[in-house]
DRENDO-1510 file (C-alpha; in Angstrom, 1 decimal, always signed):
<recs>
REC; n; res; u; v; w
REC; 1; MET; -60.4; +39.8; -3.0 .
REC; 2; ASN; -63.5; +40.0; -5.2 .
REC; 3; PHE; -64.0; +36.3; -4.6 .
REC; 4; LEU; -64.1; +36.9; -0.8 .
REC; 5; GLN; -66.3; +40.0; -1.1 .
REC; 6; ASN; -68.8; +38.0; -3.2 .
REC; 7; LEU; -68.6; +34.9; -1.0 .
REC; 8; THR; -71.9; +33.6; +0.5 .
REC; 9; LEU; -72.6; +31.0; +3.1 .
REC; 10; LYS; -74.1; +28.8; +0.4 .
REC; 11; LYS; -71.0; +29.0; -1.8 .
REC; 12; SER; -68.6; +28.3; +1.1 .
REC; 13; LEU; -70.7; +25.2; +2.1 .
REC; 14; LEU; -70.5; +24.0; -1.5 .
REC; 15; ILE; -66.7; +24.5; -1.4 .
REC; 16; PHE; -66.6; +22.7; +1.9 .
REC; 17; LEU; -68.5; +19.7; +0.5 .
REC; 18; ILE; -66.1; +19.5; -2.5 .
REC; 19; THR; -63.0; +19.5; -0.2 .
REC; 20; ILE; -64.6; +16.8; +1.9 .
REC; 21; PHE; -64.8; +14.6; -1.2 .
REC; 22; LEU; -61.2; +15.4; -2.2 .
REC; 23; ASN; -60.0; +14.9; +1.3 .
REC; 24; LEU; -61.6; +11.5; +1.5 .
REC; 25; ILE; -60.2; +10.4; -1.8 .
REC; 26; ILE; -56.6; +11.6; -1.1 .
REC; 27; THR; -56.4; +10.3; +2.5 .
REC; 28; GLY; -58.1; +7.1; +1.4 .
REC; 29; LEU; -55.3; +6.5; -1.2 .
REC; 30; ILE; -52.7; +7.4; +1.4 .
REC; 31; TYR; -54.2; +5.0; +3.9 .
REC; 32; THR; -54.5; +2.2; +1.3 .
REC; 33; PHE; -50.9; +2.4; +0.2 .
REC; 34; GLN; -49.1; +3.7; +3.2 .
REC; 35; TYR; -50.9; +2.7; +6.5 .
REC; 36; PHE; -53.1; -0.3; +5.7 .
REC; 37; PRO; -50.3; -2.7; +4.8 .
REC; 38; LYS; -48.5; -1.8; +8.0 .
REC; 39; GLU; -51.7; -2.4; +10.0 .
REC; 40; ILE; -52.3; -5.7; +8.4 .
REC; 41; THR; -48.8; -6.8; +9.1 .
REC; 42; GLU; -49.1; -5.7; +12.7 .
REC; 43; TYR; -52.4; -7.6; +13.2 .
REC; 44; GLN; -50.8; -10.7; +11.7 .
REC; 45; LYS; -48.0; -10.5; +14.3 .
REC; 46; ILE; -50.6; -10.0; +17.1 .
REC; 47; ILE; -52.4; -13.1; +15.9 .
REC; 48; GLU; -49.2; -15.1; +15.9 .
REC; 49; PHE; -48.4; -13.8; +19.4 .
REC; 50; VAL; -51.8; -14.9; +20.7 .
REC; 51; ILE; -51.6; -18.4; +19.2 .
REC; 52; LYS; -48.1; -18.8; +20.6 .
REC; 53; LYS; -49.3; -17.8; +24.1 .
REC; 54; PHE; -52.2; -20.3; +24.0 .
REC; 55; GLU; -49.7; -23.0; +23.0 .
REC; 56; GLU; -47.1; -22.1; +25.6 .
REC; 57; LYS; -49.5; -21.8; +28.5 .
REC; 58; ASN; -52.0; -24.5; +27.3 .
REC; 59; ILE; -54.8; -22.0; +27.8 .
REC; 60; GLN; -58.3; -23.4; +27.9 .
REC; 61; ILE; -61.2; -20.9; +28.2 .
REC; 62; SER; -64.9; -21.5; +27.7 .
REC; 63; ILE; -67.1; -18.4; +27.7 .
REC; 64; LYS; -70.9; -18.5; +28.1 .
REC; 65; LYS; -73.2; -15.7; +29.2 .
REC; 66; GLU; -73.6; -17.4; +32.6 .
REC; 67; GLY; -69.8; -17.2; +33.2 .
REC; 68; ILE; -66.4; -18.7; +32.2 .
REC; 69; ASN; -64.8; -22.0; +32.7 .
REC; 70; LEU; -61.0; -22.3; +32.8 .
REC; 71; GLY; -58.6; -25.2; +32.4 .
REC; 72; ALA; -56.6; -23.7; +35.3 .
REC; 73; GLU; -57.3; -21.4; +38.2 .
REC; 74; SER; -56.2; -18.3; +36.3 .
REC; 75; TYR; -54.2; -17.2; +33.3 .
REC; 76; LEU; -51.9; -14.2; +33.0 .
REC; 77; ILE; -50.6; -13.2; +29.6 .
REC; 78; GLU; -47.6; -10.9; +29.8 .
REC; 79; SER; -47.0; -8.2; +27.3 .
REC; 80; GLN; -43.3; -9.1; +26.7 .
REC; 81; GLY; -42.8; -9.9; +23.1 .
REC; 82; PHE; -46.1; -8.2; +22.1 .
REC; 83; PRO; -45.8; -6.6; +18.6 .
REC; 84; VAL; -47.2; -3.3; +19.8 .
REC; 85; GLU; -45.4; -1.3; +22.5 .
REC; 86; MET; -47.3; -1.5; +25.8 .
REC; 87; LYS; -46.9; +0.3; +29.1 .
REC; 88; ASN; -48.5; -2.5; +31.0 .
REC; 89; LYS; -46.5; -5.6; +32.0 .
REC; 90; SER; -49.5; -7.8; +31.2 .
REC; 91; LEU; -52.1; -7.9; +28.5 .
REC; 92; ILE; -54.9; -9.7; +30.3 .
REC; 93; TYR; -55.6; -11.5; +33.6 .
REC; 94; VAL; -58.3; -14.2; +33.3 .
REC; 95; ALA; -59.8; -15.6; +36.5 .
REC; 96; LYS; -63.4; -16.2; +37.6 .
REC; 97; ASN; -63.0; -13.8; +40.5 .
REC; 98; SER; -60.7; -11.2; +38.9 .
REC; 99; ASN; -61.6; -7.6; +39.8 .
REC; 100; TYR; -60.5; -4.0; +39.3 .
REC; 101; ALA; -57.8; -4.3; +42.0 .
REC; 102; ASP; -56.0; -6.7; +39.5 .
REC; 103; PHE; -55.4; -3.8; +37.1 .
REC; 104; LYS; -52.9; -2.5; +39.6 .
REC; 105; ASP; -51.7; -5.8; +41.2 .
REC; 106; LYS; -51.1; -7.5; +37.9 .
REC; 107; ASP; -50.3; -4.3; +35.9 .
REC; 108; THR; -52.6; -5.5; +33.2 .
REC; 109; LEU; -54.5; -3.9; +30.3 .
REC; 110; ALA; -57.6; -6.1; +30.7 .
REC; 111; ILE; -59.3; -8.5; +33.0 .
REC; 112; LEU; -61.8; -11.3; +32.2 .
REC; 113; ASN; -64.0; -12.7; +35.0 .
REC; 114; ASP; -67.3; -14.5; +35.4 .
REC; 115; LYS; -69.3; -11.4; +34.5 .
REC; 116; GLU; -67.4; -9.2; +32.0 .
REC; 117; LEU; -64.4; -8.3; +30.0 .
REC; 118; VAL; -63.0; -5.0; +31.2 .
REC; 119; LEU; -60.4; -2.8; +29.4 .
REC; 120; ASN; -58.4; -0.1; +31.1 .
REC; 121; LEU; -57.7; +2.5; +28.4 .
REC; 122; ASN; -55.9; +5.5; +29.8 .
REC; 123; ASN; -57.6; +5.0; +33.2 .
REC; 124; GLU; -61.0; +4.8; +31.6 .
REC; 125; TYR; -62.8; +1.5; +32.0 .
REC; 126; GLN; -64.6; -0.1; +29.1 .
REC; 127; ASN; -66.9; -2.9; +30.2 .
REC; 128; LEU; -68.1; -5.7; +27.9 .
REC; 129; PRO; -70.6; -8.0; +29.6 .
REC; 130; LEU; -70.3; -11.7; +28.7 .
REC; 131; GLU; -73.7; -11.5; +26.9 .
REC; 132; SER; -72.1; -9.1; +24.4 .
REC; 133; LEU; -69.3; -11.6; +23.7 .
REC; 134; THR; -71.6; -14.6; +23.4 .
REC; 135; PRO; -74.8; -13.7; +21.4 .
REC; 136; GLY; -77.8; -16.0; +22.2 .
REC; 137; ASP; -76.8; -19.2; +24.0 .
REC; 138; GLN; -73.6; -19.5; +22.0 .
REC; 139; GLU; -70.5; -20.8; +23.8 .
REC; 140; ILE; -67.0; -19.7; +22.8 .
REC; 141; THR; -64.3; -22.3; +23.4 .
REC; 142; LEU; -60.7; -21.2; +23.1 .
REC; 143; ASN; -57.7; -23.4; +23.5 .
REC; 144; LYS; -54.5; -24.1; +21.6 .
REC; 145; ASP; -56.3; -26.2; +19.0 .
REC; 146; SER; -59.3; -23.9; +18.4 .
REC; 147; VAL; -57.9; -20.4; +18.7 .
REC; 148; GLN; -56.5; -20.4; +15.2 .
REC; 149; ASN; -59.9; -21.4; +13.7 .
REC; 150; PHE; -61.7; -18.8; +15.9 .
REC; 151; ILE; -59.5; -16.0; +14.6 .
REC; 152; ASN; -59.8; -17.1; +11.0 .
REC; 153; THR; -63.6; -17.4; +11.2 .
REC; 154; ASN; -64.2; -14.1; +13.0 .
REC; 155; TYR; -61.5; -11.9; +11.6 .
REC; 156; LEU; -59.6; -13.2; +8.6 .
REC; 157; GLU; -62.2; -14.9; +6.4 .
REC; 158; ASN; -64.3; -12.8; +4.0 .
REC; 159; ASN; -62.0; -9.8; +4.5 .
REC; 160; GLN; -63.6; -9.1; +7.9 .
REC; 161; LEU; -60.3; -7.7; +9.3 .
REC; 162; ARG; -59.9; -5.5; +6.2 .
REC; 163; ASN; -63.5; -4.2; +6.6 .
REC; 164; LEU; -62.9; -3.4; +10.3 .
REC; 165; LEU; -59.8; -1.5; +9.5 .
REC; 166; TYR; -61.4; +0.5; +6.6 .
REC; 167; GLY; -64.4; +1.1; +8.8 .
REC; 168; GLY; -62.2; +2.5; +11.5 .
REC; 169; PHE; -60.5; +4.7; +9.0 .
REC; 170; LEU; -63.8; +6.1; +7.6 .
REC; 171; LEU; -65.2; +6.6; +11.1 .
REC; 172; ASP; -62.1; +8.5; +12.1 .
REC; 173; ARG; -62.3; +10.7; +8.9 .
REC; 174; PHE; -65.9; +11.5; +9.3 .
REC; 175; PHE; -65.5; +12.4; +13.0 .
REC; 176; ASN; -62.5; +14.6; +12.1 .
REC; 177; ILE; -64.5; +16.4; +9.4 .
REC; 178; PHE; -67.5; +16.9; +11.7 .
REC; 179; ILE; -65.2; +18.5; +14.3 .
REC; 180; ILE; -63.6; +20.8; +11.7 .
REC; 181; PHE; -67.1; +21.8; +10.6 .
REC; 182; VAL; -68.2; +22.6; +14.1 .
REC; 183; TRP; -65.1; +24.6; +14.8 .
REC; 184; GLY; -65.6; +26.6; +11.6 .
REC; 185; TYR; -69.3; +27.1; +11.4 .
REC; 186; LEU; -70.1; +27.5; +15.1 .
REC; 187; ILE; -67.1; +28.4; +17.1 .
REC; 188; VAL; -64.9; +30.6; +14.8 .
REC; 189; GLY; -67.9; +32.0; +12.9 .
REC; 190; TYR; -69.7; +33.2; +16.0 .
REC; 191; LEU; -66.6; +34.3; +17.8 .
REC; 192; SER; -65.5; +36.5; +14.9 .
REC; 193; PHE; -69.0; +37.9; +14.5 .
REC; 194; TYR; -69.4; +38.9; +18.2 .
REC; 195; LEU; -65.8; +40.2; +18.5 .
REC; 196; LEU; -66.4; +42.6; +15.6 .
REC; 197; LYS; -69.9; +43.5; +16.9 .
REC; 198; PHE; -68.5; +44.4; +20.3 .
REC; 199; SER; -65.7; +46.4; +18.6 .
REC; 200; GLY; -68.3; +48.5; +16.8 .
REC; 201; PHE; -68.2; +46.8; +13.4 .
REC; 202; GLU; -71.5; +45.5; +12.0 .
REC; 203; PHE; -71.2; +42.4; +9.7 .
REC; 204; PRO; -74.0; +39.9; +9.0 .
REC; 205; ARG; -73.3; +36.7; +10.9 .
REC; 206; GLN; -73.5; +34.7; +7.6 .
REC; 207; ILE; -70.5; +36.6; +6.2 .
REC; 208; CYS; -68.4; +35.6; +9.3 .
REC; 209; GLN; -69.6; +32.0; +9.0 .
REC; 210; ALA; -69.0; +31.9; +5.2 .
REC; 211; LEU; -65.4; +32.9; +5.7 .
REC; 212; SER; -64.8; +30.5; +8.6 .
REC; 213; ILE; -66.2; +27.7; +6.5 .
REC; 214; LEU; -64.0; +28.7; +3.7 .
REC; 215; PHE; -61.0; +28.5; +6.1 .
REC; 216; SER; -62.2; +25.1; +7.2 .
REC; 217; ALA; -62.3; +24.0; +3.6 .
REC; 218; SER; -58.8; +25.3; +3.0 .
REC; 219; TYR; -57.6; +23.3; +6.0 .
REC; 220; LEU; -59.3; +20.2; +4.8 .
REC; 221; PHE; -57.6; +20.6; +1.4 .
REC; 222; ILE; -54.1; +20.7; +2.8 .
REC; 223; GLN; -54.7; +18.2; +5.7 .
REC; 224; PRO; -53.7; +15.1; +3.6 .
REC; 225; ILE; -50.2; +16.5; +3.5 .
REC; 226; PHE; -49.9; +16.2; +7.3 .
REC; 227; TYR; -51.7; +12.9; +7.2 .
REC; 228; PHE; -49.1; +11.6; +4.8 .
REC; 229; LEU; -46.3; +12.8; +7.1 .
REC; 230; GLY; -48.0; +11.2; +10.1 .
REC; 231; ASN; -48.5; +14.5; +11.9 .
REC; 232; GLN; -51.7; +15.7; +13.6 .
REC; 233; LEU; -52.2; +19.4; +13.9 .
REC; 234; ASN; -53.9; +20.8; +17.0 .
REC; 235; LEU; -57.2; +22.1; +15.8 .
REC; 236; ILE; -57.3; +24.8; +18.5 .
REC; 237; TYR; -54.2; +26.4; +17.1 .
REC; 238; VAL; -55.4; +25.9; +13.5 .
REC; 239; PHE; -58.6; +27.7; +14.1 .
REC; 240; LEU; -57.0; +30.3; +16.3 .
REC; 241; ILE; -55.1; +31.3; +13.2 .
REC; 242; GLY; -58.3; +31.2; +11.2 .
REC; 243; PHE; -60.1; +33.4; +13.8 .
REC; 244; ILE; -57.3; +36.0; +13.7 .
REC; 245; LEU; -57.2; +36.0; +9.8 .
REC; 246; ILE; -60.9; +36.3; +9.4 .
REC; 247; THR; -61.2; +39.1; +12.1 .
REC; 248; LEU; -58.3; +41.1; +10.6 .
REC; 249; TYR; -59.7; +40.8; +7.1 .
REC; 250; LEU; -63.2; +41.9; +8.1 .
REC; 251; LYS; -61.8; +44.8; +10.1 .
REC; 252; LYS; -59.8; +45.8; +7.1 .
REC; 253; GLU; -63.0; +45.7; +5.0 .
REC; 254; ALA; -64.8; +47.7; +7.5 .
REC; 255; ASP; -62.1; +50.4; +7.6 .
REC; 256; LYS; -62.3; +50.6; +3.8 .
REC; 257; LEU; -66.1; +51.2; +4.0 .
REC; 258; SER; -65.8; +53.8; +6.7 .
REC; 259; ASN; -63.2; +55.7; +4.5 .
</recs>
């Protein structure tokens, strides 16, 4: 208890930084040896699926910033046999005049038309104009003969796929750490401070925040266990527990002082 009584915001922030470092090392090792090999295998199966579809349907697509040219009127790639489980019956519908109505009509995840590539992710549309797919005046030609080389050049050579996967992992980790910090420093820290204040107990806000940051650090320290098990804890419930523990502890300390 002496440790908690002597805890300052500066000390708790230092502990939080140390646990960030430990969290990244441990989760990085878990990702490298447990999840990364599975993801690489999955992407290789996706690549094989795409190449197979180009060969089966004799797909020919030329993409320029001015529009697309197709070897047929349209192409519809079904999701049957896709390595990743999909809710949609189709992966993509390609046609010069494809539109948002095709998401429902074709039950597809994406459409490609003369203006853009559109993804429907949980009923949220992500638009990629053709200019973003073809930098400068570059033209992308995809057919059964060139698609393998396109994938190799843009994703497999020079560990580009590996870099993308590790980049996604780090982005996810840093975003998660940022959310945990916000929950601890701002939400739980201020909530416990004002709850105690309105209950008649006066504590410096920095003490409440120091304890909430320490709780955040404790959670970061044990989080790799859940990451290894493939479980995601709801942060609302995690910090609700932290809020209760911090409030009860400070109330207990206040009762001691009053006695």
